[in-house]
Steps between C-alpha positions, in 0.01 A plus 500: 500500500458306816307685761670571824360317794365725766682456826295309748395702798478312827234632729638617829308335779423734782584369844203380699373766736615469860253352747292776652652624824176459691460136397859422592449659842180303547675171422786581737254584776327166444831314503606677820182390678550139389868499601413649839215258562643174369876556518742556216613140453144365503379755246506410131442716196178304445375594847568866435327478161198329658463782753538754220231325292725418208694212346854434620627547146345846487682599816831423327415775252557746786771327708756233418488328840366518851850607609470809281164581653630466855808709425288783360260481795781527755700763310192720461427478873860569604549783251194677640607427857840655443353799322298566815782421740738716297271798539477445875873449552585801284267731691741544792235439763595440861537132598153465651335668202705281264389186683137612487525578127667166421229309686227697324659444159530128577128470572424692182706245306309217665182671385629529143681166474359271771552179303855595397589572862359162605709328231809691607445393860445132419732439208798735510731265696467235230493739206825684579691181416396548136708745295203683352370578849832618644355852514296388803813465713619849405160643588510326838840655574375846407189448709697399807742791462216754472324380812810442714647841417170667593487323834867573569446869424210500744711351779787742431260797504341371824166475322493125563609326820873464554461133597319417176630194318470645150539170315234329711274803460555498124399134479191562710390799291578326171314181583195659659456746213536260208303215656197725449497378140355172629182664633472843338249543220487819290177693538442380855383692803834673561722684253871416492571838659263427790653156554846659501385759755363234733809284456736789571301592809553149638868480403604847611267561793407149616154367584496548877310791654745765615506578869 
């Protein structure tokens, strides 16, 4: 009698393990510094790989493009920013306390994501034209609404001056806070909370000696 052939068993190949979270974060931090320093358009995958001490081909094991890296860098920064802002805005503080908390949270984000903030400042106007970075425009609208509504509440509650131009004030506060990413270095002489305190003292109380 002919013997029955045993059915062939195909070995199931296990999927390759995901890249360790810490290594991925390290590579994104490196890419963020290169983007911030050299500009997005001037940065190549090879440049990022060189700074990370690896071959460009090895970097593609973790990310499919420099666009993917930049998107993750900016989304991570903005997600954390809005987590912090959401807590502040949901706390039902008075307008002055809300303004103080938003400024403090902003400096904390600069401390955590200095390079990402610098990229956002330099590149967002060009990036929003690309579909994958459309989320930047939505974040900008939310940001403006949060700050303007806080200032408007302060004027209505007579906490801020009645002659205050809220839109001009918003632009001043926004630009002077976020420009700190160009000079701030984590681990420096002043903590983000101390910088926020000094900044708020100048914005809310001025720098002239009171009579």
